[in-house]
N, C-alpha and C positions, 0 to 999 in steps of 0.2 A: 447515330454513333452513341455507344454506351461506354461508360468508364469501367475498366476491369482492374482489380487488384491482383498482382501476380507475385509469386514467390519462386525464385529460380537460383541456380548455382552457376557461377562462372567456371572457366577452365581451371582455376586454382582451387575450386571447391568452396569458395566463399559464398554465403547466402546473400541474395539481394531481394528486397521487397520494394515494390513501387506501383505506380498507376500508369495505365496506358489506355487511350481511347481507340476503339476499333468497332467494326460492324458486327463482329461475332467473336466467340471464344477461340475459334480456329484461327482467326486472323491474328489474335494475340500470340497464340502458340507459334505461328509461322514467324511473326516478328521477333520473338524471343530467340528462336533458332537462328535467324539471320544475324542477330546481335552476338551470337556465340554463347548463349545461355542454355542451360538444361532446365526446362520447366519442371517445377515441383507441383504448383497448384495455380489455377487461374479462376477467379470468381468475380461475377458481376457485382459492382458496388450498388447496394440497395439504395434507392432514393428515399430520403427521410420524409416523413410527413411534415406538413406545414407547422404543426405544433412543435415537433422535434427540432426543426430548423430554427424556430423562434427561440426555444430554450437554449440551444447550443450557441446561437448568435449572441445572446445576452451575457454569456459567461466571460468573465475577465481572466479566470484562471486557465492556464494552458496545460492540458493533461500530458502525461508521458507519452501516450500513444500518438498524440498530435505532434509532439516534438520528434518522435521516431519517424513518423511519416514525412515530416518536413526535411529531416536529415537524409532519408533514403532518396527522396525525389531530387533534392539539391545535389546529392552525390551522383546520381544517375545522369543528370543534365550536364553537370560540369565535366564528367568523364566523356560525355558526348560532344564536348567542344563548345558548349554554351557558356557565356560569361556569368559570373555569380549574380550580377545585378539583373540581367535578362532572365536568368533562371528563377530568381525570386519573384519577378513580375508574373511569370507564368504560374508559379506555385500559388501565389496570392489569390488568383482567380478561383481556385478550388477550396480555399479555406473558409469554413462556415463561421467560425468564431470571429465576430466582427472586430473585437479588441485586438486579437492576434493579427488579423488581416491588416488593420490600420498600421500596426507597428512594422509589419513586413514591407508594406508599401513605402512607408517612411524610410526604412533602411535602404530600399532599392533607390529611392530618390537621392539620398545622401551619398550613396556609393557612386551614382552617376555624376555627382558633383566633385568626386575625387577622394572621398573618404574611404579608409580601409574598412573591410567587413568587421574586423575585430573592434575597431573604434566605434562603429555604429551600434553593434549589439551591446557594448559596454554602457550605453545610455539607457538600457532597459534591463536592469539587474533583476527585476521581479519576474521577467520572462526567461531571460538567459542567465542562469545561475553562474557562480564562480567556476564551476567545472566546465561548463560550456564555453565560457569566455577564455579560460586558460587553454582549452583544447584548440579552439579556433585560432588563437594567437600563435600557438605552437605550429599549427598547420600552415598558416600564412608565412611564418618565419622560415620554416623548413621546406616550403614548397610542396607540402603533402596534404593539402586541404581535402581532396577527394577521399584519401585514406582515413583522415581524421573524421570526416563526416560519416563514413561507413562505420567506424568504431563507435561514434556517438549514437548512431541509429541502433546498433546492436545493444549498446548500454541502456538506452531508453526502453527498448523492447524488453530486455531482461528486468529492468526496474519496474516496468508496468506489470509484468507477469508476477513478480514477487509481491508487489504492493497489493495486487488483487487477491492473492492467496492469503496474505496476512489480514486484510480487511474482512474477507469472507470468514476467516477463522474467528476473529474477534467479534463479529456480528452475531455469531451463533449463540454464545452465552447470553447476549442481550435479548435475542429472540426467545430463548428458553425461559429467561426470567420474566419477560413480558407475557409469555403464554401462561405461566403459572399464576401471575397476578390477574390476568384476564379470567381464568377459571375461578379463582377465589372471589373476584368481584361479581361474576355472574351468579355464583351460588348465594352470595350475600344479598344481592338485589332481587333475584327472581325466585330462588328455591326456598331459602330459610324463612322469609316472611310468610309464605303460604303455610308452611308447617306450623309456624308460630300461631296463626289463627286457629289451626286445628287444635293445638295444645291448650288454647284458652277455653275450648269447649269440653276438654277432658277434665273430669273431676278426680281428685285424688293426687297423691304425691308423685312427682316426676322422678325418674332415676337420677342419681347424683351426677352422673356423667353429663346427662342432658342439661341439668340445672347449671352446671359449671360452663358448659358450652354456650348456653343462651346468655349467661352472665357476661361472658367475654364478648359475645355478639352485640349485646346491648351497650356495653362500654365503648366498643368501636363505633357503632352507629350514632350514639348520642354525643360522643366527643371527637368524632372524625375530623372536624374542622381544626381542632386543637392539635391533633396528631399530625395533620398535614402541615400545619404551621411550624411545628417542631422539626419535622423533616426538612422543610424549606429552609429553616434557620440553620440547621446542621449543614446542609448542602452549601449554603451561602458562606458559612464560616470556614468550611473545608476548602472551598474554591478560593476564597480570599487568602487563606494561609498558604495554599499551594502556589500563589503568585509571588510570595516572598522568597528571598534567596534561600533561607534555611528550609522553608517549607517545600520548595521545589526540589532541593537536594534529598530530603526525606522521602518525598513521593517517588523520586527517581529510583531510590533503593527499594522502596516498597513494590513498585511495579515489577521490577526484575525478580522479586522474591515470591510473586504470586505463582502458585503451581500451574504448570502448563504454559500460561501466558508469558511469564518471565523468560522461560526457556525459548519459547517461540520468537519473542522479540529480539533476544540476544542472538540467536542463530540467523534471523533475518538480517540484522545489522551486519554481522560478520560476513554474510554472503554479499551484501551490498558494498561493504568496505573493500573486500577483495576484488570485486568486479570494478569498482570505481578506481582503485589504486592501479589495477592492471591497465585500464583505459587511459589514465593520465600518464603513467610511466611509458606506455607504448608511444604516446604522442610527443615524448621528450620533456614533459613537465618535471621539474625537480622534485625530489622526495619531500623536502621541507614544504614546498608550496602545495604538494599533494596532500600532506597531512593537515595543513591549514584548511584546505577545502573540505576534507573529511570531517574535521572537528565541527564544521558548521553545518553538517548534514544531519545532525541529531539534536533533539532538545533534551535528551536524557543526560543529566549532569554526570552520572557515574560513567557512562560510556564516553562522554566528551572529555572528561578529566583523564581517562585512560589514553585517549588519542593524543591529548596534549602532553602527557607524560612520555609517550612513545617519541614524540617529536623532540622533547627536551633531551632524552637519552641520545638520540641521533645527533643533535647539535653538539652534545658533549663528546662525540667521537665513537659512539657505539654503532654497530651495524643494525639493520632493520629487524632481523630475527631476534636478536638479544633484547632489543628495545621493546618489541611486542611481548616477549616473554616476561619482561620486568614491569609491564603496564598494570598487571593484576586483573585484566579482563579477558584477554584473548586466550583461548585454549592452547594447550601444548602443541596440538596438531598444526595450528596456524603458524606458529613460530618455526616448527620443524620443516613444514612445507616451504616457508619463506627462506629458510636456510638453504634448502635444496636449490631453490631458484636463484639465490645469490651466488652459490658456489658453481652452478652450471651456466650462469649467465643468461638464464631464460626465466627471469622473475615474472614478467607479465603473463607468460603462458602458464606458469605454475599457479599464479594467483587466479587466473581464469578457471582452472580445474578445481582449485580450492573453493571458489565461489559456487561452482556447480555442485560440489559435494555438499556444501552447507545449504544449498537450496533444496537438495533432496532431504536433508535433515529437517528442514522446515516442513516439507510434505509429511514426514514421519511424525513430527510434533503435532501437526494438525490432525492427522489420523488418530493419534493417541488421545488428543483432547476431545474430539468428537466421540470416540469410542468410550470415553469415560462419561461424557455429559448425557449421551442418549439414554443409557440405563439409569443414570442418576435422575434424569427428568421423569422417567417412568416411575421410579421409586417415590419421588417427591409428590408427583401428581396422585399416585396411588394412595400415599399416606394421607393426603388432604381429603381425598374422596372418602377414604375409609373412616376418618374421624367424623366427617359430616354425616355419612350414612348411619354410623353407629349412634350419633347424638340424636338424629331425627327419627330413627326407627326403633330405638330401645323402648320408648313409651308405647309404641304399637305392639311390640312383643310382650310388654308387661300386661297390657290389656287383654291380650289373647290368652294369657295364663291365669287370668282372674276367674 
């Protein structure tokens, strides 16, 4: 028997993702059809190597994709008539992350002792955040736990997708900078010293450009340890200052002002904000509690203060759209779309569409950033190589003209 991951739609058009053990892919397709699902994709779950399993098992942090998988499986089993405690027992067997598995097993045992699911997960706030806890409590209270789990699974799927995009985009400038530093270091260690030995054997005056270049090179090589010390000291001072309240506020503003990156992070948060708000409101969580949860989802002081201001305006009697508009952070489109949702009585659905729109804006921002950085990297590397080549070969050209 092999484990297969499937994606399928039910008769209402809702997407389901889950795991099923079967002898072949065809058996899974037949099983899905019997369950009333329309298969979209079925793929065998690849067995991890011993090393990969060991690394995954030692992790204490639970990824969004793991939370999504947990919610999908729990939703599927509850809809199939299995109790929450028994379903969690079955799911725990396939969880690789040992820390997560221990907590899941503990929750199952507590539930069998009579505790509610929402009370059990509340004991583990590092794994189950305030959003998850509020959703589960609302689902238990309203008798809509399967629906809530499905929404949570979709939420974590979307969050995982968005986080991957943003991390990938932010890692690109770091890669570019590292590549440039590597090229410069390679030239300074392997290429320039060889030419320096050649220059020592050349009698006569060196070109001024070469003399200046070698002077800079000598200064860097002879005082390199001091320069590294200064850099380390600056990094330490900046890091320490950033941990203070005033410093953190300034860095929050600075990050959002960085070209490309600031826009990317803002749009990513707006997409996450709309998706989270839609998910919570759909489950029956109050607007005030929703905004409290959203304020805790970002470490950026500028964004957090905007969410808090939005909440304060709502508490003061304003509606959501006007409160978002007065926050000073959210674009006009978000407040206008929210107004449409409020007036039509379909706010969660409108917020979902707004989230999708801003996720596309994130894709566009990533494309724009990489489109700028790629030629910029070529220009920077080309300029460095040109300076080095001119400095090293000008003496050779001078000799050939003698």
